[in-house]
C-alpha angles and dihedrals in degrees: 000000000000135000122206128184118205123186090219098044107020121227128338131184119210111194126210134175131188132186129193120184126186101210091179138353089273104030127067129172127198142183135184133187127181148154127230138204131199119185120213117255125245093260091057090049104039109006122137123275120248138200131196144141126247144169117262133180108227110207092189094067097016097239142120118225143139122272138180116258127198123189127195140180118232126220089192096058111126131221123272113250128203141186124203135187130186131175130175150137139229119210126184096201093176131015106281094006123095144162125211122194126183135177121198135188122187123186120184119188134183090032112198107240140162103213115224126224096262093046091055092046089055090046091051091051089050089058101256109173112235132218107232090217098039140035107354150146114226122202128195137188113340091019095279121150109251102174138008121201119196128185130186101260147156108258122123138060136223127198135171138169136179146132137255128206126196124188118191131183135174126199120189108198140160088258091056142280116306120198116190125187131177122187126190125185123189123184112210099188141002106190123189138153112264090219140342104331086336135140115323106237138182105235095180111144092011115133111307093008109090111178095209131061133159142180134195127193135188120186126181128189132182116170109306095348127088138173126197127192119181123180122194126200128196116188127229121274140169116299092215142350136220131216116212109241093216103042103020091229118148121233129184123238117238092237114088139195110249119247115258135212121191128174134207120203130188142168123210134192123193109212095182113221089010092064136244125299127200133177127181151125133252113216085014094184091051094235114196116246119260111264129208107251090211095066107357090246130128120300123226104327095207092061105042136053113231098183097089123210113358119193116201141181121203134189125184128186125177117208124201112221 
């Protein structure tokens, strides 16, 4: 476990426990459970207030119009809390050949959020009761929204689970040592609130959230020479998503980003006291970036590399002082 002492919140203890059991000389099982704690930053607690105007769709009266928005920090916001569980096993079924399987589940509650104007309009339409001195949507004559007040708060929840599989093999031959690894990751759920305290939805395979990834690596070494080839795979996922103006529920578009495979290749030479040299190329086949089929523009920038092939030369030398 871990104990943290914060001047704003006092002390908190986050327990964790892990167990590893070697059932045989080639089979081991493991399990881990733990809790987590993330304190709000200073901006969330004591940041400046802000005021602006913005467009909102009001599902109550089915109209778009401009409203006044007020945003505030919140010295009473509480930390996010989380609970995680992982179980797995590692089995060396043959000498130099193994499989590792792991399942994980992560649940984050009291997510720190600053609700936006449209999120609060959906929440109001869903019947969310408001604090007259806190987060609230105010309506005037004719039922129109006149003001929206938003504070940093603890409101939503995030939960995900999935499994990872790793296959490893080593072959020692007269032509050198070959190490092969294949990694596969599958996300089983990606649950989030659609809006402020709104419907809890599985957003797996929505835009920017592919549920499948994989990697394969081949490494060869003979004496001072080595070669490494690593291929990365990102599965297809929705090109865009829509949020129903009336209900706030997310839906995927039928168009998808294509899957992508890129490969990195390098050669290394260990020159002993003279250091280690390495030359190679990332995205060695110069694969084109994945484009959005809706407008032929870039896909999710955080997922894909748009640089193209990059050739590099590296030299490392360690000095003993």
